[in-house]
KEKE-3310 file (N, C-alpha, C; in steps of 0.2 Angstrom, whole numbers, plus 5000, padded with zeros to 4 digits):
npx = (4650:4645:4653:4666:4664:4660:4672:4681:4675:4677:4691:4694:4688:4697:4707:4701:4699:4712:4715:4707:4712:4725:4721:4715:4726:4734:4727:4730:4743:4757:4756:4764:4773:4772:4778:4769:4765:4753:4742:4730:4714:4697:4680:4665:4648:4631:4615:4610:4600:4593:4583:4566:4559:4565:4580:4598:4609:4626:4644:4659:4676:4691:4708:4720:4735:4752:4768:4784:4800:4806:4814:4811:4796:4784:4776:4767:4765:4769:4764:4758:4755:4744:4732:4727:4720:4713:4709:4707:4715:4709:4708:4713:4720:4731:4736:4741:4751:4760:4764:4771:4784:4788:4795:4789:4773:4762:4757:4743:4735:4719:4713:4702:4698:4696:4686:4693:4706:4706:4705:4716:4727:4735:4736:4751:4756:4763:4759:4757:4755:4747:4750:4744:4755:4755:4746:4746:4736:4727:4726:4726:4731:4741:4744:4752:4747:4744:4750:4765:4765:4774:4779:4769:4760:4750:4742:4742:4735:4723:4719:4719:4711:4699:4687:4690:4691:4679:4677:4689:4691:4679:4683:4693:4686:4676:4684:4689:4677:4673:4684:4683:4670:4674:4682:4674:4663:4671:4673:4660:4657:4665:4659:4645:4635:4624:4624:4619:4618:4631:4638:4631:4635:4648:4648:4643:4654:4663:4659:4660:4674:4679:4675:4682:4695:4696:4690:4691)
npy = (4159:4167:4178:4174:4171:4183:4190:4183:4187:4201:4201:4195:4203:4214:4209:4208:4221:4225:4218:4225:4238:4235:4231:4243:4253:4247:4250:4264:4265:4267:4258:4243:4241:4229:4220:4208:4192:4188:4175:4169:4173:4177:4178:4183:4180:4185:4189:4203:4209:4224:4232:4232:4230:4222:4214:4217:4213:4207:4208:4203:4206:4197:4195:4182:4182:4179:4181:4184:4181:4190:4206:4216:4222:4215:4213:4201:4202:4212:4229:4229:4216:4203:4193:4178:4167:4171:4165:4160:4150:4139:4143:4133:4125:4134:4136:4123:4121:4131:4127:4116:4121:4126:4126:4127:4129:4140:4157:4164:4179:4186:4198:4211:4219:4232:4232:4236:4234:4220:4215:4221:4215:4199:4181:4178:4190:4205:4214:4228:4229:4235:4232:4231:4235:4228:4217:4212:4214:4217:4233:4241:4244:4245:4246:4241:4250:4262:4279:4282:4271:4263:4271:4277:4282:4276:4286:4295:4288:4286:4299:4303:4293:4290:4282:4271:4257:4251:4240:4237:4249:4248:4238:4243:4253:4245:4237:4247:4252:4240:4238:4249:4246:4234:4239:4248:4240:4233:4243:4244:4231:4232:4243:4241:4235:4224:4207:4198:4207:4212:4200:4197:4207:4204:4192:4196:4204:4194:4189:4200:4203:4191:4191:4202:4198:4186:4190:4203)
npz = (6045:6035:6036:6032:6019:6014:6017:6008:5996:5996:5996:5984:5975:5975:5968:5956:5953:5951:5939:5931:5931:5926:5913:5909:5909:5899:5888:5887:5885:5873:5858:5852:5837:5824:5810:5801:5794:5782:5785:5781:5774:5779:5779:5787:5786:5786:5794:5803:5816:5815:5819:5825:5813:5804:5797:5793:5780:5783:5782:5788:5788:5790:5794:5796:5805:5807:5816:5808:5802:5793:5790:5781:5774:5762:5746:5737:5723:5709:5705:5692:5690:5689:5699:5694:5699:5710:5722:5739:5752:5764:5782:5791:5782:5778:5790:5794:5784:5787:5800:5798:5795:5806:5823:5835:5842:5832:5835:5831:5825:5824:5814:5812:5797:5785:5770:5759:5762:5764:5751:5745:5751:5750:5753:5761:5760:5768:5783:5793:5810:5825:5842:5859:5872:5885:5885:5873:5863:5848:5840:5829:5812:5797:5779:5764:5753:5758:5761:5768:5777:5784:5793:5799:5814:5828:5833:5823:5814:5820:5820:5806:5799:5807:5806:5800:5804:5814:5822:5829:5836:5844:5852:5860:5867:5873:5882:5890:5896:5903:5911:5920:5926:5933:5943:5949:5954:5963:5973:5977:5982:5994:6001:6002:6015:6017:6016:6005:5995:5993:5990:5979:5970:5969:5962:5950:5946:5944:5932:5923:5924:5919:5906:5902:5904:5895:5883:5879)
capx = (4651:4644:4659:4671:4662:4661:4679:4684:4672:4681:4698:4694:4686:4703:4711:4697:4700:4719:4715:4703:4717:4730:4718:4714:4733:4736:4724:4732:4750:4758:4756:4770:4772:4775:4777:4767:4763:4746:4742:4724:4708:4691:4674:4659:4642:4624:4610:4610:4594:4594:4577:4560:4556:4569:4588:4602:4615:4632:4650:4664:4682:4697:4715:4724:4742:4757:4774:4789:4807:4809:4814:4808:4789:4784:4769:4769:4764:4770:4758:4754:4754:4737:4731:4722:4717:4708:4706:4711:4715:4705:4713:4716:4725:4736:4740:4745:4757:4765:4766:4776:4790:4790:4797:4785:4766:4761:4752:4739:4731:4714:4712:4696:4700:4691:4685:4698:4712:4705:4706:4722:4732:4735:4739:4758:4758:4765:4754:4760:4750:4749:4748:4745:4761:4755:4741:4747:4729:4727:4723:4726:4735:4742:4745:4757:4744:4743:4756:4769:4762:4779:4781:4763:4759:4743:4739:4741:4730:4716:4717:4718:4706:4696:4682:4692:4689:4675:4678:4695:4689:4674:4686:4696:4680:4673:4689:4689:4671:4673:4689:4680:4665:4677:4685:4668:4660:4675:4671:4653:4658:4668:4655:4639:4635:4620:4628:4616:4619:4638:4640:4628:4639:4654:4647:4643:4660:4667:4657:4663:4681:4680:4674:4688:4701:4696:4687:4693)
capy = (4157:4173:4183:4171:4171:4190:4192:4181:4191:4207:4200:4193:4209:4218:4206:4210:4228:4225:4216:4230:4243:4233:4232:4250:4256:4244:4254:4270:4265:4267:4251:4241:4240:4223:4217:4201:4188:4187:4168:4167:4177:4174:4182:4180:4183:4183:4195:4206:4213:4232:4235:4227:4229:4218:4213:4219:4208:4210:4205:4205:4203:4196:4192:4178:4184:4177:4184:4181:4184:4195:4213:4220:4220:4214:4212:4196:4204:4219:4233:4228:4209:4201:4186:4175:4162:4174:4160:4159:4143:4139:4145:4127:4123:4138:4135:4117:4123:4136:4124:4111:4124:4129:4121:4128:4131:4147:4161:4167:4185:4187:4205:4213:4224:4235:4228:4237:4230:4213:4214:4223:4210:4192:4176:4178:4197:4207:4219:4231:4229:4239:4228:4234:4232:4223:4211:4210:4214:4221:4240:4245:4241:4249:4241:4244:4255:4268:4283:4282:4265:4260:4276:4280:4280:4274:4292:4298:4283:4288:4306:4304:4288:4287:4277:4265:4250:4252:4234:4238:4255:4246:4233:4247:4256:4240:4236:4253:4251:4234:4239:4254:4242:4230:4243:4251:4234:4231:4247:4243:4225:4234:4248:4239:4230:4218:4201:4196:4212:4212:4194:4197:4212:4201:4187:4200:4206:4188:4188:4206:4202:4185:4194:4207:4194:4182:4192:4210)
capz = (6038:6030:6037:6028:6012:6012:6017:6002:5990:5996:5994:5977:5971:5974:5962:5950:5952:5948:5932:5927:5931:5922:5906:5907:5908:5893:5882:5887:5883:5866:5856:5848:5830:5821:5803:5802:5788:5782:5784:5778:5774:5781:5780:5791:5783:5789:5795:5810:5817:5816:5822:5825:5807:5800:5798:5788:5778:5785:5780:5792:5785:5795:5791:5801:5804:5811:5816:5804:5803:5788:5792:5776:5772:5755:5743:5733:5716:5708:5703:5686:5690:5691:5701:5689:5703:5714:5727:5746:5755:5771:5787:5793:5777:5778:5797:5793:5779:5791:5806:5795:5794:5813:5828:5840:5840:5830:5838:5826:5827:5820:5814:5808:5793:5781:5764:5754:5764:5763:5744:5743:5753:5748:5758:5760:5760:5775:5786:5799:5815:5832:5848:5865:5875:5890:5884:5866:5859:5841:5841:5823:5807:5791:5774:5759:5749:5762:5761:5775:5781:5788:5798:5802:5821:5829:5835:5816:5811:5823:5818:5799:5797:5813:5805:5796:5807:5820:5826:5834:5841:5849:5857:5865:5871:5878:5887:5895:5900:5907:5917:5925:5929:5938:5948:5952:5957:5969:5978:5979:5986:6000:6004:6004:6020:6017:6014:5999:5990:5992:5987:5972:5966:5968:5957:5944:5945:5941:5925:5920:5924:5915:5899:5901:5903:5890:5876:5878)
cpx = (4650:4650:4665:4670:4663:4668:4682:4681:4676:4688:4699:4693:4692:4707:4708:4699:4707:4719:4712:4708:4722:4727:4717:4721:4735:4733:4726:4740:4751:4759:4763:4768:4775:4773:4775:4765:4756:4745:4736:4719:4702:4686:4668:4653:4636:4620:4610:4603:4595:4589:4571:4557:4560:4577:4591:4608:4621:4638:4656:4671:4687:4703:4718:4731:4746:4764:4779:4795:4810:4809:4811:4801:4789:4777:4771:4769:4766:4764:4754:4753:4747:4736:4726:4718:4711:4705:4710:4710:4711:4710:4716:4721:4731:4740:4744:4751:4762:4768:4771:4783:4792:4791:4792:4778:4765:4756:4749:4735:4725:4712:4707:4699:4695:4691:4691:4705:4712:4706:4713:4728:4730:4738:4747:4761:4760:4760:4758:4754:4752:4746:4749:4751:4761:4751:4742:4740:4730:4723:4723:4731:4736:4745:4749:4754:4744:4750:4759:4767:4767:4781:4775:4762:4752:4739:4737:4735:4723:4714:4715:4712:4703:4690:4683:4690:4685:4676:4684:4694:4684:4678:4690:4691:4677:4678:4689:4683:4671:4678:4686:4674:4668:4679:4679:4664:4664:4674:4664:4653:4660:4663:4648:4639:4630:4624:4625:4618:4627:4641:4637:4632:4646:4654:4646:4649:4665:4665:4661:4671:4683:4680:4680:4694:4702:4694:4690:4700)
cpy = (4163:4178:4180:4172:4179:4193:4190:4185:4197:4207:4199:4199:4214:4215:4208:4217:4229:4223:4222:4236:4241:4233:4239:4254:4253:4248:4261:4271:4265:4260:4250:4240:4234:4222:4210:4198:4187:4179:4166:4173:4174:4180:4179:4184:4181:4189:4197:4210:4220:4235:4230:4226:4224:4218:4216:4214:4212:4206:4207:4202:4203:4193:4188:4179:4181:4180:4180:4185:4189:4202:4218:4218:4219:4213:4206:4198:4211:4223:4231:4220:4207:4194:4183:4170:4165:4169:4161:4153:4144:4140:4139:4124:4127:4137:4128:4118:4126:4132:4119:4114:4128:4124:4121:4130:4139:4150:4165:4173:4185:4194:4207:4219:4227:4231:4229:4234:4223:4211:4216:4218:4203:4188:4177:4185:4199:4213:4222:4232:4232:4234:4232:4231:4227:4217:4209:4209:4219:4228:4244:4241:4246:4244:4245:4250:4261:4272:4282:4276:4262:4265:4279:4278:4279:4281:4295:4294:4285:4295:4307:4299:4286:4282:4272:4258:4251:4246:4235:4244:4253:4241:4238:4251:4251:4238:4241:4253:4246:4235:4244:4250:4238:4234:4246:4246:4232:4236:4246:4237:4227:4239:4245:4234:4224:4213:4199:4201:4212:4206:4194:4201:4208:4195:4190:4202:4200:4188:4194:4205:4196:4187:4198:4203:4190:4185:4199:4212)
cpz = (6033:6030:6032:6021:6010:6012:6010:5996:5990:5994:5986:5973:5970:5969:5956:5948:5949:5941:5928:5926:5926:5914:5904:5905:5901:5887:5881:5884:5875:5864:5852:5841:5827:5814:5804:5795:5788:5780:5780:5778:5776:5781:5783:5788:5786:5790:5802:5811:5819:5819:5822:5819:5802:5802:5792:5786:5780:5782:5784:5789:5790:5791:5797:5800:5809:5811:5811:5804:5798:5791:5787:5774:5765:5753:5738:5725:5715:5706:5697:5685:5692:5693:5697:5693:5707:5720:5734:5749:5762:5776:5790:5789:5778:5785:5797:5789:5783:5796:5804:5795:5801:5818:5834:5838:5837:5834:5832:5828:5822:5820:5810:5804:5788:5774:5759:5756:5763:5756:5742:5745:5751:5753:5756:5760:5767:5777:5792:5804:5822:5837:5854:5869:5881:5889:5877:5862:5853:5842:5834:5818:5801:5786:5768:5754:5752:5762:5768:5779:5785:5794:5802:5809:5822:5830:5828:5813:5813:5821:5810:5796:5803:5812:5801:5798:5814:5825:5831:5838:5846:5854:5862:5870:5876:5883:5892:5899:5905:5913:5922:5929:5935:5944:5952:5957:5963:5974:5981:5984:5993:6004:6006:6010:6020:6013:6007:5993:5988:5988:5979:5967:5964:5962:5950:5941:5942:5934:5921:5919:5919:5907:5897:5900:5897:5883:5874:5880)
residu = (MET:GLU:ARG:LYS:ILE:LEU:LEU:PHE:ALA:LYS:LEU:MET:SER:ILE:CYS:PHE:ALA:GLY:ILE:GLY:LEU:PHE:SER:LEU:ILE:ASP:THR:TRP:LEU:THR:PRO:GLU:SER:GLN:ILE:GLN:TYR:VAL:LEU:ALA:HIS:GLU:SER:GLU:MET:GLY:TYR:ARG:SER:SER:SER:LYS:TYR:GLY:ALA:ASN:HIS:TYR:ARG:ASP:ASN:TYR:LEU:HIS:CYS:ILE:PRO:PHE:ARG:SER:ARG:MET:PRO:TYR:HIS:LEU:ARG:THR:THR:GLY:GLU:ILE:ASP:THR:LEU:LEU:THR:TYR:ALA:ASP:VAL:ALA:VAL:ARG:TYR:ALA:GLU:ALA:GLN:GLN:MET:GLN:GLN:GLU:PRO:LEU:VAL:VAL:SER:LYS:ILE:PRO:VAL:ASP:GLN:GLN:THR:TYR:TYR:ASP:LEU:GLU:ASP:GLY:ASP:SER:ILE:ARG:LEU:PHE:PHE:SER:PRO:LEU:ARG:ASN:LYS:PRO:ARG:GLY:TYR:THR:GLN:TYR:ARG:TRP:PRO:PHE:TRP:LEU:THR:LEU:SER:GLU:LYS:GLN:LEU:LYS:LYS:ASP:MET:PRO:CYS:LEU:ASN:PRO:VAL:LEU:SER:GLN:TRP:VAL:LEU:THR:THR:GLN:VAL:PHE:ALA:PHE:LEU:ALA:MET:LEU:LEU:CYS:LEU:ILE:THR:TRP:TRP:VAL:LYS:PRO:PHE:HIS:ILE:SER:VAL:GLY:VAL:PHE:VAL:PHE:ASN:CYS:VAL:ILE:THR:SER:LEU:LEU:TYR:TRP:LEU:TYR)
# end
């Protein structure tokens, strides 16, 4: 019985290593550029513990974006025109409005953005996003106020503005770490002989691979 369980764990660990390698390669390939429609704005506010002495207030800004058929990007208002409402509709409301005009379910991308971009763009504006080619995960963005935003590559973006958005950079780094862990744990599962250790490593690899597949 133990041999069958161990064989199953070893074979499954190879699949986990394959998922890890696939995700790792995805972070190395050149991303695809897409012009998308800003569906809605969202902010998450609260307190994060920064040390044992207290917590700091934080605000994370996100844009919910969907693909659209326009070939030319646009901004709703001209440079001198002012938005007198200064209000954004709820994500659910915007999604329902957009869904009424579509035949198929919408694929919404939740993109963490810097605070300036959050205020520069309005619901209905277009934004240029970089997506990983294999897993279609967001890796960066440019917006109309930036010079050469329609031709700027991801490599230039990282070089000129490396600290613009640490959330997306953290996603890439975490993906790479989890991918390496999945492949390393696969090797350990095959090399370690004690049954309880090998199966324990396999179970831990299940958790790592699940996080890699669903979250990163």
